[in-house]
C-alpha positions in Angstrom: 0.0 0.0 0.0 1.4 3.2 -1.0 2.0 5.8 1.8 0.4 9.2 1.4 2.9 12.0 0.9 1.3 13.9 3.8 3.1 11.5 6.2 6.6 12.7 5.0 8.3 15.8 6.5 8.4 18.4 3.6 11.8 19.9 2.8 12.5 23.5 3.8 12.1 25.8 0.8 15.3 27.6 -0.4 13.9 31.1 0.4 13.2 30.0 4.0 16.8 28.8 4.4 18.0 32.2 3.1 15.8 34.1 5.6 17.1 31.9 8.4 20.7 32.8 7.5 19.9 36.5 7.4 18.3 36.3 10.9 21.4 34.5 12.2 23.7 37.2 10.7 21.6 40.0 12.3 21.7 38.1 15.7 25.5 38.0 15.6 25.9 41.6 14.5 23.5 42.9 17.2 25.3 40.8 19.8 28.7 42.4 18.9 27.4 45.9 18.7 25.7 45.9 22.1 28.3 43.6 23.7 25.7 41.0 24.4 26.6 37.3 24.1 24.9 35.4 21.3 21.7 33.7 22.5 21.3 36.2 25.4 19.9 39.3 23.6 17.7 41.6 25.5 14.1 41.8 24.6 13.5 44.3 21.8 11.9 46.8 24.0 15.0 46.8 26.3 17.7 47.7 23.7 15.4 50.1 21.9 15.0 51.9 25.2 18.8 52.1 25.8 19.3 53.3 22.3 16.7 56.1 22.8 18.4 57.2 26.0 21.8 57.3 24.2 20.4 59.4 21.3 18.8 61.9 23.8 22.0 62.3 25.8 24.1 62.8 22.6 21.7 65.5 21.4 21.9 67.3 24.8 25.7 67.2 24.8 25.9 68.4 21.1 23.5 71.3 21.8 25.4 72.5 24.8 28.7 72.4 22.9 27.2 74.3 19.9 25.9 77.0 22.2 29.2 77.4 24.0 31.1 77.6 20.7 28.7 80.2 19.3 29.0 82.3 22.4 32.8 82.1 22.2 32.9 83.2 18.5 30.1 85.7 18.5 32.1 88.8 19.5 34.6 88.1 16.7 32.1 87.3 13.9 29.9 90.3 14.7 32.7 92.9 14.2 34.7 91.4 11.4 34.2 92.7 7.8 35.5 90.6 4.9 36.2 93.3 2.2 39.1 91.6 0.3 38.4 89.5 -2.8 38.8 85.8 -2.5 42.0 86.0 -4.7 43.8 88.3 -2.2 46.8 87.0 -0.4 45.7 86.3 3.2 48.8 87.4 5.1 50.2 90.9 5.5 54.0 91.0 5.4 55.9 93.3 7.6 58.0 96.0 6.1 61.4 95.6 7.5 63.5 98.5 8.8 66.2 97.6 6.4 63.8 98.0 3.5 62.6 101.4 4.8 66.2 102.6 5.2 67.2 101.4 1.7 64.2 103.0 0.0 64.1 106.3 1.9 67.2 108.0 0.4 66.0 107.2 -3.2 62.8 109.2 -2.8 62.6 113.0 -3.5 59.8 115.5 -3.6 59.3 118.0 -6.4 58.1 121.6 -6.3 57.6 124.6 -8.5 60.2 127.1 -7.5 59.1 129.9 -5.3 59.7 133.5 -6.5 63.1 134.9 -5.4 62.7 136.7 -2.2 64.8 137.9 0.7 62.1 136.8 3.3 63.2 133.5 5.0 59.6 132.3 5.2 59.3 132.4 1.4 62.1 129.9 1.1 60.1 127.2 2.9 58.7 124.4 0.8 55.7 122.6 2.5 54.7 119.1 1.8 51.3 120.0 0.7 52.8 122.3 -2.0 54.6 119.4 -3.7 53.7 118.5 -7.3 54.5 114.9 -6.5 57.4 112.5 -5.9 60.4 111.3 -7.8 63.1 108.5 -7.8 66.9 109.0 -7.7 68.5 107.4 -10.8 72.1 108.3 -10.2 74.3 109.6 -7.4 75.2 112.7 -9.5 71.7 114.0 -9.6 69.5 112.3 -12.2 65.8 112.0 -11.1 62.9 110.4 -12.8 59.2 111.3 -12.2 56.0 110.9 -14.2 54.7 113.4 -16.7 51.6 113.9 -14.5 54.0 115.6 -12.1 56.4 117.4 -14.5 55.5 118.0 -18.2 56.1 121.7 -18.7 59.7 122.3 -19.6 59.3 126.1 -19.3 58.7 126.2 -15.6 61.4 126.3 -12.8 61.5 123.4 -10.3 63.1 122.5 -7.0 64.0 119.0 -5.7 63.9 118.2 -2.0 66.3 115.4 -1.3 66.3 112.9 1.7 69.0 115.0 3.5 66.7 118.0 3.6 68.5 120.0 1.0 66.7 121.9 -1.9 68.2 121.6 -5.4 67.1 123.7 -8.4 66.4 121.6 -11.5 69.0 122.4 -14.2 67.7 120.2 -17.1 64.6 118.4 -18.2 64.3 115.5 -20.7 60.8 114.2 -21.6 60.7 110.5 -22.6 59.0 110.0 -26.0 57.9 106.4 -25.3 57.1 106.3 -21.5 55.1 109.0 -19.7 58.0 109.9 -17.5 60.3 113.0 -17.2 64.0 113.1 -16.3 65.3 115.9 -14.1 68.9 116.8 -13.5 70.1 118.6 -10.4 73.7 119.3 -9.2 74.5 116.7 -6.6 77.2 114.1 -5.8 76.0 112.0 -2.9 72.5 110.8 -3.8 71.5 107.1 -3.3 70.2 105.1 -6.3 68.8 101.5 -6.1 68.4 98.5 -8.4 65.4 97.7 -10.6 63.2 94.5 -10.6 62.7 92.3 -13.6 59.3 91.9 -15.1 59.5 88.1 -14.8 59.8 88.4 -11.0 56.3 90.1 -10.7 53.2 88.2 -9.8 49.5 88.9 -9.1 48.9 89.3 -5.4 52.6 90.2 -4.8 53.1 92.8 -2.0 54.8 96.1 -3.0 55.9 99.2 -1.0 55.6 102.8 -1.9 57.7 105.6 -0.4 56.6 109.2 -0.3 58.9 112.0 0.8 57.9 114.8 3.2 59.7 118.0 3.7 58.2 118.1 7.2 59.4 114.7 8.4 62.7 113.0 8.7 61.2 109.7 7.4 59.2 109.1 4.2 55.6 107.7 4.4 55.7 104.0 3.5 52.6 102.3 2.1 51.9 98.6 1.5 49.8 97.5 -1.5 49.4 94.4 -3.8 49.6 94.0 -7.5 46.2 92.9 -9.0 47.0 93.4 -12.7 50.1 93.4 -14.9 48.6 94.6 -18.2 46.1 97.3 -17.3 45.3 99.9 -19.9 44.0 103.5 -19.5 41.1 103.6 -21.9 38.7 106.5 -22.0 37.2 105.9 -25.5 37.2 103.2 -28.2 40.1 105.0 -30.0 42.3 104.5 -26.9 42.2 100.7 -27.4 44.4 101.1 -30.4 48.0 101.8 -29.3 51.1 103.3 -30.9 54.0 101.0 -31.3 56.3 103.9 -30.1 54.5 104.6 -26.9 54.4 102.0 -24.0 50.8 101.5 -22.8 51.5 98.9 -20.1 50.5 99.6 -16.5 50.4 97.5 -13.3 47.4 98.0 -11.0 47.2 98.3 -7.2 44.5 96.7 -5.1 43.8 100.0 -3.4 44.4 103.7 -4.4 47.1 105.7 -2.6 46.7 109.1 -0.9 46.9 112.3 -2.9 50.5 113.5 -3.3 52.0 110.1 -4.1 52.1 110.5 -7.9 55.6 109.8 -9.1 56.6 108.0 -6.0 58.8 104.9 -6.4 57.3 101.4 -6.0 59.5 98.6 -4.9 59.2 94.9 -4.1 60.1 93.5 -0.6 63.7 93.2 -1.6 63.9 97.0 -2.3 64.1 96.6 -6.1 62.2 99.3 -8.0 59.3 98.3 -10.1 58.1 101.7 -11.3 56.5 105.0 -10.4 53.0 105.7 -9.1 50.7 106.9 -11.9 47.1 108.0 -12.3 44.2 105.6 -13.2 40.6 106.8 -13.2 41.4 109.9 -11.3 43.2 108.0 -8.5 46.9 107.1 -7.8 46.3 103.5 -8.5 48.8 102.3 -11.2 52.5 101.7 -11.6 54.2 103.1 -14.6 56.9 100.4 -15.2 60.5 101.4 -15.5 62.1 98.2 -16.8 62.5 99.9 -20.3 65.1 102.3 -18.9 67.9 99.8 -19.6 68.0 100.7 -23.3 68.2 104.5 -22.8 69.9 105.2 -19.5 73.5 105.3 -20.7 72.6 107.8 -23.4 70.7 109.9 -20.9 73.6 110.1 -18.5 76.2 110.7 -21.2 74.5 113.1 -23.6 71.3 114.4 -21.8 69.2 112.7 -24.5 66.7 109.8 -24.8 66.7 107.6 -27.9 63.9 105.1 -28.3 63.4 102.4 -31.0 60.6 103.3 -33.3 58.4 101.1 -35.5 55.8 103.6 -36.7 52.5 101.6 -36.7 49.2 101.4 -34.7 48.0 98.1 -33.4 45.3 96.2 -31.5 46.6 93.4 -29.3 44.4 90.3 -28.8 44.7 90.3 -25.0 43.1 93.7 -24.8 39.9 92.7 -26.7 39.0 89.3 -25.2 36.5 90.8 -22.8 34.4 92.9 -25.1 34.6 91.5 -28.6 32.0 89.0 -29.8 33.2 85.4 -29.9 33.1 85.3 -33.7 35.3 88.4 -34.0 38.1 87.4 -31.6 41.5 88.4 -32.8 44.2 85.8 -33.2 47.2 85.8 -30.8 49.4 88.8 -31.4 49.0 92.4 -32.5 46.9 93.4 -35.5 47.9 96.5 -37.4 44.9 98.8 -37.6 43.9 102.5 -37.6 41.7 104.5 -35.2 40.2 108.0 -34.9 43.4 109.1 -33.3 46.0 107.1 -35.3 46.9 106.0 -38.8 47.7 102.3 -39.3 51.2 103.0 -40.7 53.4 106.1 -40.6 54.4 106.9 -44.2 58.1 106.9 -43.6 58.1 104.7 -40.5 60.2 101.6 -40.1 57.2 99.2 -40.5 56.0 100.9 -43.8 59.6 100.8 -45.2 59.8 97.1 -44.3 56.6 96.2 -46.2 54.1 95.9 -43.4 50.4 96.3 -44.4 47.2 97.2 -42.5 45.6 94.0 -41.3 48.9 92.2 -40.8 49.0 90.3 -37.5 52.4 90.4 -35.7 53.0 87.1 -33.9 56.5 87.6 -32.6 59.6 89.9 -32.6 62.8 87.9 -32.9 62.3 85.0 -30.4 59.7 86.8 -28.3 56.1 85.9 -28.9 53.5 88.5 -28.0 51.5 87.7 -24.9 50.7 89.6 -21.7 53.3 92.3 -22.5 52.5 94.8 -25.3 54.2 95.0 -28.6 55.5 98.4 -27.6 57.1 97.1 -24.4 58.9 94.3 -26.2 60.1 96.7 -28.8 61.8 98.9 -26.2 64.2 96.1 -25.3 66.0 97.1 -28.5 67.9 100.2 -29.8 67.4 102.4 -32.8 69.1 100.9 -35.8 68.7 97.3 -34.6 67.6 94.9 -37.4 64.9 92.4 -36.3 62.9 89.6 -37.9 59.1 89.8 -37.4 56.8 86.8 -37.8 53.6 88.1 -39.4 50.3 86.5 -40.5 48.9 88.0 -43.7 45.7 86.6 -45.2 46.1 83.3 -43.4 49.7 82.8 -44.3 52.8 83.3 -42.1 55.6 85.4 -43.5 58.8 86.9 -42.1 59.7 90.6 -42.5 63.1 92.2 -41.7 62.9 95.6 -40.0 65.5 98.2 -39.2 64.2 100.1 -36.2 63.9 103.9 -36.4 64.8 106.5 -33.9 62.4 108.5 -31.6 64.7 111.0 -29.9 64.2 113.6 -27.2 66.9 116.2 -26.2 67.3 117.8 -22.9 66.1 121.3 -22.2 68.4 123.4 -20.0 66.6 125.4 -17.2 69.5 126.6 -15.1 73.1 127.1 -16.1 75.3 124.8 -14.2 77.6 126.4 -11.6 81.2 126.8 -12.6 
């Protein structure tokens, strides 16, 4: 007789075995987590209750700690103002006494000469009367300042040096490429200082500015940071087009300087001169770089003249247009020869015209120097009049090379006072 299947013990379905294994794993994990031996777990309501108590205690401790921390920080947070941009360097370097002492003798103050008078009080020169500041270039009396301070060669000027002496200006030379003026006084013991290289400059770099006062034994020293190394002074569309024979480069400060600092020397923290304080948007907020002096300074000292390399063209550099030209009209890398309401594209007898340049040509490099952040004008002033250079130019989509013999832009000194014999 066949036995009924109901008398046999049915096998455990696979899914039930799987669930059993899961339950065993959870038992072991809970036992380890709450330090309870396997097989001796508390009833569910017991461990839930302990867990609830632990969570409540943790919340109370966390709340008390947060309240204490907020109470501690509140006086600081409430009075702090974050005015600097996120890109500003967070630390403020100290200006060493050594730096102050090295910069101070190189700073002078410039005045219009007072009328000749026998009254002692008329011989005083007050700080507020100063036209601006200047930098000593040589121990024998060459001074450089900006043309915003001195541009009229018909006036008579006085220089106040760091030793408190007043010196009449004997000669003026106005630079044809950089907006600076050179002044010569009779002296033999002035202190000059070294110049910084452009490649050593960086955005965010701290710089110091020294301004001389006739009413103090020490100059005023200001600390600023560089925020731009290719700023342009543009008041109209025509100003975007530059002359190859005038250097448009400016470096920008993070904050303007007080009135009276125009022409003051700007140095890095090693005391090396970067340039002079210039005007930007009605404020003393830019540096006129002086690294182009290397090519003219020997001629200035020897013959009281400035000779600058001349190319004779007007151009628009691609880096100056990236922010405001439509994407389809972006210029290629380099400087495109063009005209404006103020300038012709090529001077009729200029070096560029004689070498075969044409309007619309795009200059890519001068010698081994490719155009980039620095302007075409600035790169050009590394050379001297008469130098023969190879220019890489793109014309109608093709690259060509043009050989150029640089012309001469000269400025001779104007004598104001006859030297003493």
